[in-house]
DRENDO-1510 file (C-alpha; in Angstrom, 1 decimal, always signed):
<recs>
REC; n; res; u; v; w
REC; 1; MET; +49.7; +117.0; +343.0 .
REC; 2; ASP; +52.1; +118.2; +340.3 .
REC; 3; LYS; +54.8; +115.7; +341.4 .
REC; 4; PHE; +52.2; +113.0; +341.4 .
REC; 5; LEU; +51.1; +113.8; +337.9 .
REC; 6; LEU; +54.7; +113.9; +336.7 .
REC; 7; TYR; +55.3; +110.4; +338.3 .
REC; 8; ILE; +52.2; +108.9; +336.6 .
REC; 9; LEU; +53.2; +110.6; +333.3 .
REC; 10; ALA; +56.7; +109.2; +333.5 .
REC; 11; LEU; +55.2; +105.7; +333.9 .
REC; 12; LEU; +52.9; +106.2; +330.9 .
REC; 13; ILE; +55.7; +107.1; +328.5 .
REC; 14; ILE; +57.9; +104.2; +329.4 .
REC; 15; ALA; +57.2; +101.1; +327.3 .
REC; 16; LEU; +58.5; +97.9; +328.8 .
REC; 17; GLY; +59.1; +95.4; +326.0 .
REC; 18; CYS; +58.6; +91.7; +326.4 .
REC; 19; SER; +60.3; +89.2; +324.2 .
REC; 20; PRO; +58.3; +86.1; +323.3 .
REC; 21; SER; +59.5; +82.7; +324.5 .
REC; 22; LYS; +59.6; +81.3; +321.0 .
REC; 23; LEU; +60.1; +83.5; +317.9 .
REC; 24; LEU; +59.5; +82.2; +314.4 .
REC; 25; SER; +62.4; +82.0; +312.1 .
REC; 26; LYS; +60.6; +83.1; +309.0 .
REC; 27; THR; +61.2; +86.7; +307.9 .
REC; 28; THR; +58.5; +87.3; +305.4 .
REC; 29; SER; +54.8; +86.6; +305.8 .
REC; 30; LEU; +51.3; +86.8; +304.5 .
REC; 31; GLY; +52.2; +88.7; +301.4 .
REC; 32; ASP; +52.8; +92.0; +303.3 .
REC; 33; PRO; +55.8; +93.8; +301.9 .
REC; 34; GLN; +56.1; +95.8; +305.1 .
REC; 35; ASN; +55.7; +92.9; +307.5 .
REC; 36; ALA; +59.1; +93.7; +309.2 .
REC; 37; GLN; +57.5; +96.8; +310.6 .
REC; 38; THR; +54.6; +94.9; +312.2 .
REC; 39; PHE; +56.4; +92.7; +314.7 .
REC; 40; GLY; +55.9; +93.4; +318.4 .
REC; 41; TYR; +53.1; +94.2; +320.8 .
REC; 42; GLN; +49.7; +94.4; +319.1 .
REC; 43; PRO; +46.9; +96.0; +321.3 .
REC; 44; LEU; +43.4; +94.7; +320.6 .
REC; 45; ASP; +39.9; +95.7; +321.5 .
REC; 46; PRO; +39.2; +93.4; +324.5 .
REC; 47; LEU; +38.2; +89.9; +323.4 .
REC; 48; PRO; +36.4; +87.4; +325.7 .
REC; 49; VAL; +38.1; +84.5; +327.4 .
REC; 50; ASN; +36.7; +81.4; +329.2 .
REC; 51; PRO; +37.3; +82.0; +332.9 .
REC; 52; ARG; +37.4; +78.9; +335.0 .
REC; 53; PHE; +37.5; +78.6; +338.7 .
REC; 54; PHE; +39.6; +76.0; +340.5 .
REC; 55; ASP; +38.0; +74.6; +343.6 .
REC; 56; ARG; +40.8; +74.1; +346.1 .
REC; 57; LYS; +38.7; +71.8; +348.3 .
REC; 58; LEU; +38.1; +69.3; +345.5 .
REC; 59; ASP; +41.6; +70.0; +344.1 .
REC; 60; SER; +40.6; +69.0; +340.6 .
REC; 61; ALA; +37.2; +70.4; +339.7 .
REC; 62; TYR; +36.9; +73.4; +337.4 .
REC; 63; TYR; +33.9; +75.7; +337.2 .
REC; 64; TYR; +33.1; +78.4; +334.8 .
REC; 65; GLY; +33.9; +81.7; +336.5 .
REC; 66; GLY; +30.6; +83.3; +335.6 .
REC; 67; VAL; +28.7; +80.8; +337.8 .
REC; 68; ILE; +30.2; +82.0; +341.2 .
REC; 69; GLN; +31.4; +85.2; +342.6 .
REC; 70; ILE; +35.2; +85.3; +342.7 .
REC; 71; PRO; +36.9; +87.7; +345.1 .
REC; 72; ASN; +38.9; +90.4; +343.3 .
REC; 73; ASN; +42.1; +89.6; +345.2 .
REC; 74; ARG; +42.0; +86.0; +344.1 .
REC; 75; LEU; +41.2; +86.9; +340.5 .
REC; 76; MET; +44.1; +89.4; +340.5 .
REC; 77; GLY; +46.3; +86.7; +342.0 .
REC; 78; SER; +45.8; +84.8; +338.7 .
REC; 79; LEU; +47.3; +87.7; +336.8 .
REC; 80; PRO; +51.0; +87.6; +338.0 .
REC; 81; ASP; +52.5; +90.1; +335.7 .
REC; 82; GLU; +52.1; +93.9; +335.5 .
REC; 83; THR; +53.5; +96.3; +332.9 .
REC; 84; MET; +53.0; +99.3; +330.7 .
REC; 85; ARG; +53.1; +98.9; +326.9 .
REC; 86; LEU; +53.5; +101.5; +324.2 .
REC; 87; ALA; +52.4; +100.8; +320.6 .
REC; 88; ILE; +52.6; +103.2; +317.8 .
REC; 89; GLY; +50.9; +102.5; +314.5 .
REC; 90; GLN; +50.6; +104.4; +311.2 .
REC; 91; ALA; +47.0; +104.6; +310.0 .
REC; 92; ASP; +45.8; +104.0; +306.5 .
REC; 93; GLY; +42.8; +105.4; +304.7 .
REC; 94; LYS; +40.6; +102.5; +305.8 .
REC; 95; GLY; +41.2; +103.2; +309.5 .
REC; 96; ASN; +43.6; +100.3; +310.1 .
REC; 97; ALA; +46.9; +100.8; +312.0 .
REC; 98; SER; +50.1; +98.9; +311.3 .
REC; 99; PHE; +51.9; +98.8; +314.6 .
REC; 100; GLY; +55.7; +98.8; +314.4 .
REC; 101; PRO; +58.9; +100.4; +315.6 .
REC; 102; ALA; +58.2; +103.9; +314.3 .
REC; 103; LYS; +58.5; +106.6; +317.0 .
REC; 104; ILE; +58.6; +109.8; +314.8 .
REC; 105; GLY; +55.5; +111.2; +313.0 .
REC; 106; TYR; +55.9; +113.2; +309.8 .
REC; 107; ALA; +53.7; +115.8; +308.1 .
REC; 108; GLY; +50.8; +114.4; +306.1 .
REC; 109; ASN; +50.6; +111.1; +307.9 .
REC; 110; SER; +48.2; +109.8; +310.5 .
REC; 111; TYR; +49.1; +107.7; +313.5 .
REC; 112; VAL; +47.6; +105.8; +316.5 .
REC; 113; VAL; +49.4; +105.9; +319.8 .
REC; 114; VAL; +48.4; +103.4; +322.4 .
REC; 115; ILE; +49.7; +103.2; +326.0 .
REC; 116; ASP; +48.4; +100.2; +328.0 .
REC; 117; TYR; +48.6; +99.5; +331.7 .
REC; 118; ILE; +47.9; +95.8; +332.1 .
REC; 119; LYS; +47.8; +93.2; +334.9 .
REC; 120; PHE; +48.0; +90.0; +332.9 .
REC; 121; ASP; +49.0; +86.4; +332.4 .
REC; 122; THR; +50.6; +85.2; +329.2 .
REC; 123; LYS; +49.0; +82.3; +327.3 .
REC; 124; SER; +50.4; +80.2; +324.5 .
REC; 125; PHE; +48.7; +80.1; +321.1 .
REC; 126; PRO; +50.4; +77.4; +319.1 .
REC; 127; VAL; +50.1; +77.7; +315.3 .
REC; 128; MET; +51.0; +75.7; +312.2 .
REC; 129; ILE; +52.6; +77.7; +309.4 .
REC; 130; LYS; +51.7; +77.5; +305.7 .
REC; 131; VAL; +54.5; +78.5; +303.4 .
REC; 132; ASP; +54.7; +79.0; +299.6 .
REC; 133; SER; +57.2; +77.6; +297.2 .
REC; 134; LEU; +59.8; +80.2; +298.3 .
REC; 135; ASN; +59.3; +79.2; +301.9 .
REC; 136; ASN; +57.6; +82.6; +302.7 .
REC; 137; ILE; +54.8; +82.5; +305.2 .
REC; 138; LYS; +51.4; +82.9; +303.5 .
REC; 139; ASP; +49.1; +81.7; +306.3 .
REC; 140; PHE; +48.9; +80.2; +309.7 .
REC; 141; ILE; +46.5; +77.6; +311.2 .
REC; 142; PRO; +45.9; +77.6; +315.0 .
REC; 143; TYR; +46.2; +74.4; +316.9 .
REC; 144; THR; +43.2; +73.6; +319.0 .
REC; 145; LEU; +44.0; +74.7; +322.5 .
REC; 146; ILE; +43.9; +71.7; +324.9 .
REC; 147; ASN; +42.0; +72.2; +328.2 .
REC; 148; ASN; +44.9; +72.5; +330.6 .
REC; 149; PRO; +46.0; +75.4; +332.8 .
REC; 150; ASP; +48.8; +76.6; +330.7 .
REC; 151; GLY; +46.9; +76.4; +327.4 .
REC; 152; SER; +49.8; +74.5; +325.8 .
REC; 153; SER; +49.6; +72.3; +322.7 .
REC; 154; ASN; +49.9; +69.2; +324.9 .
REC; 155; GLY; +52.3; +67.0; +323.0 .
REC; 156; PHE; +52.0; +68.7; +319.6 .
REC; 157; ASN; +55.0; +70.2; +318.0 .
REC; 158; PRO; +53.8; +73.6; +316.5 .
REC; 159; ASP; +55.7; +75.6; +314.1 .
REC; 160; GLY; +55.4; +78.6; +316.4 .
REC; 161; VAL; +53.8; +80.0; +319.5 .
REC; 162; ILE; +52.1; +83.4; +319.7 .
REC; 163; PRO; +52.1; +84.9; +323.2 .
REC; 164; VAL; +48.6; +86.1; +324.1 .
REC; 165; TYR; +48.1; +88.5; +327.0 .
REC; 166; VAL; +45.0; +87.9; +329.1 .
REC; 167; GLY; +44.2; +90.3; +331.9 .
REC; 168; VAL; +42.7; +93.6; +333.0 .
REC; 169; GLY; +43.9; +97.1; +332.6 .
REC; 170; LEU; +43.6; +100.6; +331.2 .
REC; 171; ARG; +44.3; +102.1; +327.8 .
REC; 172; PHE; +45.2; +105.6; +326.7 .
REC; 173; SER; +44.8; +105.9; +322.9 .
REC; 174; ALA; +45.3; +108.9; +320.7 .
REC; 175; THR; +44.6; +109.3; +317.0 .
REC; 176; ILE; +46.9; +111.9; +315.5 .
REC; 177; LYS; +47.4; +113.7; +312.2 .
REC; 178; VAL; +50.7; +115.5; +311.8 .
REC; 179; ASN; +50.0; +118.8; +310.0 .
REC; 180; GLU; +53.6; +120.1; +309.7 .
REC; 181; GLY; +57.2; +119.1; +310.5 .
REC; 182; SER; +57.8; +116.0; +312.7 .
REC; 183; VAL; +56.8; +115.0; +316.3 .
REC; 184; ASP; +58.0; +112.5; +318.8 .
REC; 185; LEU; +55.0; +110.1; +319.1 .
REC; 186; GLY; +56.3; +108.4; +322.2 .
REC; 187; ASN; +56.4; +111.5; +324.3 .
REC; 188; LEU; +53.1; +112.8; +325.8 .
REC; 189; PHE; +54.7; +116.1; +326.7 .
REC; 190; ALA; +55.8; +116.6; +323.1 .
REC; 191; LEU; +52.3; +115.7; +321.8 .
REC; 192; GLY; +50.6; +118.2; +324.1 .
REC; 193; ILE; +53.0; +121.0; +323.1 .
REC; 194; ALA; +52.6; +120.1; +319.4 .
REC; 195; ALA; +48.8; +120.1; +319.7 .
REC; 196; GLU; +48.9; +123.5; +321.3 .
REC; 197; ALA; +51.0; +124.8; +318.4 .
REC; 198; LYS; +48.6; +123.3; +315.9 .
REC; 199; GLN; +51.4; +121.1; +314.6 .
REC; 200; ILE; +49.2; +118.1; +315.1 .
REC; 201; THR; +45.5; +117.5; +315.6 .
REC; 202; GLY; +43.8; +114.5; +317.1 .
REC; 203; THR; +41.5; +113.0; +319.7 .
REC; 204; LEU; +42.2; +110.9; +322.8 .
REC; 205; ILE; +40.3; +108.2; +324.5 .
REC; 206; VAL; +40.6; +106.4; +327.9 .
REC; 207; GLN; +39.3; +102.9; +327.9 .
REC; 208; THR; +39.0; +100.2; +330.6 .
REC; 209; LEU; +40.1; +96.6; +329.7 .
REC; 210; GLY; +38.0; +94.2; +331.7 .
REC; 211; ILE; +37.3; +96.7; +334.5 .
REC; 212; SER; +33.8; +98.0; +335.2 .
REC; 213; GLY; +31.5; +99.2; +338.0 .
REC; 214; LYS; +29.4; +102.2; +339.0 .
REC; 215; ASP; +32.4; +104.0; +340.5 .
REC; 216; ILE; +34.5; +103.3; +337.4 .
REC; 217; SER; +32.0; +104.5; +334.8 .
REC; 218; SER; +31.8; +108.0; +336.2 .
REC; 219; LEU; +35.6; +108.4; +336.1 .
REC; 220; ILE; +36.1; +107.7; +332.3 .
REC; 221; PRO; +36.5; +111.0; +330.5 .
REC; 222; ILE; +34.6; +111.5; +327.2 .
REC; 223; PRO; +36.6; +111.4; +324.0 .
REC; 224; SER; +38.1; +114.8; +323.5 .
REC; 225; GLN; +40.5; +116.9; +321.4 .
REC; 226; LEU; +44.2; +116.3; +322.0 .
REC; 227; ASN; +45.8; +119.1; +324.1 .
REC; 228; THR; +47.8; +119.4; +327.3 .
REC; 229; THR; +44.7; +119.8; +329.4 .
REC; 230; THR; +43.0; +116.7; +328.1 .
REC; 231; ILE; +46.2; +114.7; +328.4 .
REC; 232; GLN; +46.5; +115.7; +332.0 .
REC; 233; ASN; +42.8; +114.8; +332.6 .
REC; 234; ALA; +43.3; +111.4; +331.0 .
REC; 235; ILE; +46.4; +110.7; +333.2 .
REC; 236; MET; +44.4; +111.6; +336.3 .
REC; 237; ALA; +41.5; +109.4; +335.3 .
REC; 238; ILE; +43.9; +106.4; +334.7 .
REC; 239; ALA; +45.6; +106.9; +338.1 .
REC; 240; THR; +42.3; +107.1; +339.9 .
REC; 241; ILE; +40.8; +104.0; +338.2 .
REC; 242; LYS; +44.0; +102.1; +338.8 .
REC; 243; ALA; +43.7; +102.8; +342.5 .
REC; 244; LYS; +40.2; +101.2; +342.6 .
REC; 245; ILE; +41.1; +97.9; +340.9 .
REC; 246; TYR; +41.2; +96.0; +344.1 .
REC; 247; ASP; +38.0; +97.5; +345.5 .
REC; 248; ASP; +35.2; +94.9; +346.2 .
REC; 249; SER; +32.7; +97.1; +344.2 .
REC; 250; THR; +34.9; +97.0; +341.1 .
REC; 251; GLN; +33.9; +94.3; +338.6 .
REC; 252; LEU; +36.9; +92.5; +337.0 .
REC; 253; ASN; +36.5; +90.3; +333.9 .
REC; 254; PRO; +39.8; +89.2; +332.3 .
REC; 255; ARG; +40.0; +89.8; +328.6 .
REC; 256; ILE; +42.5; +89.2; +325.8 .
REC; 257; VAL; +44.0; +92.6; +325.6 .
REC; 258; GLY; +46.8; +92.0; +323.1 .
REC; 259; PHE; +49.3; +89.7; +321.6 .
REC; 260; TYR; +53.0; +89.6; +320.5 .
REC; 261; ASN; +53.0; +89.5; +316.7 .
REC; 262; ASN; +55.9; +87.3; +315.8 .
REC; 263; LEU; +54.4; +86.5; +312.4 .
REC; 264; GLY; +54.4; +89.9; +310.8 .
REC; 265; GLY; +51.8; +90.4; +308.1 .
REC; 266; GLY; +50.1; +93.5; +309.3 .
REC; 267; GLN; +46.3; +93.7; +309.5 .
REC; 268; THR; +45.9; +90.3; +307.8 .
REC; 269; THR; +47.6; +88.6; +310.8 .
REC; 270; VAL; +45.6; +90.6; +313.3 .
REC; 271; ASN; +42.3; +89.7; +311.6 .
REC; 272; LYS; +43.3; +86.1; +311.4 .
REC; 273; PHE; +44.3; +86.0; +315.0 .
REC; 274; ILE; +41.0; +87.7; +316.1 .
REC; 275; SER; +38.9; +85.2; +314.1 .
REC; 276; SER; +40.9; +82.3; +315.6 .
REC; 277; VAL; +40.5; +83.2; +319.3 .
REC; 278; LEU; +36.8; +84.0; +318.8 .
REC; 279; SER; +36.2; +80.6; +317.3 .
REC; 280; LYS; +38.0; +78.7; +320.0 .
REC; 281; ASN; +37.9; +79.1; +323.8 .
REC; 282; VAL; +40.9; +80.5; +325.4 .
REC; 283; ASP; +40.8; +79.4; +329.1 .
REC; 284; HIS; +41.9; +81.4; +332.0 .
REC; 285; ILE; +42.3; +79.4; +335.2 .
REC; 286; ILE; +41.6; +81.2; +338.5 .
REC; 287; ARG; +43.1; +79.2; +341.4 .
</recs>
């Protein structure tokens, strides 16, 4: 069991980056002086998508996924990619976190550490950029997503494309306050040791992303104080739930779980993105 835990823990602390297919050339955006620190993977609380089922017999008809029961293995087949993502953000006094490249936490600051395991498909979210007189990005306008399987702009020539991650998965998140010295935020071993030494304080949460069911609910640990024991319990819960994803009794509902922020702009960009995807349907085709 110890070797198994070490294996799972090793997977959790490795972040596999993903470069977007089209990055914007602008370097300043949305009036945020620290926008250079906000590029990269942005985890989100799960947002709804429009699941659509492709009838192979008719070869052309699409049905909304909620109308029929879709086998889990077929649904998972529509999510071809699988990865683990690490996101570290510095929290402000309002509870917002600006995710960026920082890996070291310093005394007096608060941070959010998110580790996602996701089975996903990448959708394209085309945008038109608004710039000011100095050619700095001040806003972006989403194109209407055309109803086709890849969600492309269908002939439009957008200024940029935001990669959107649709899928199911599991999330380990910790809110941390550094009381003294510095700590490696990307190392769960280091966080556990620092918590035992009272160098940091915080809480951790395990959350499912589009995964539910009677057998799943009982496995999710309650939010708890950060220490080596609760970290180990969280890892065990994640490993157990992950093993049940393909079970017929597990309910899977793909969600928007994150996006690659290639605009910068911090929380302003995140809020704008959330509003955009909630006001427009993002389709996920299940073949």
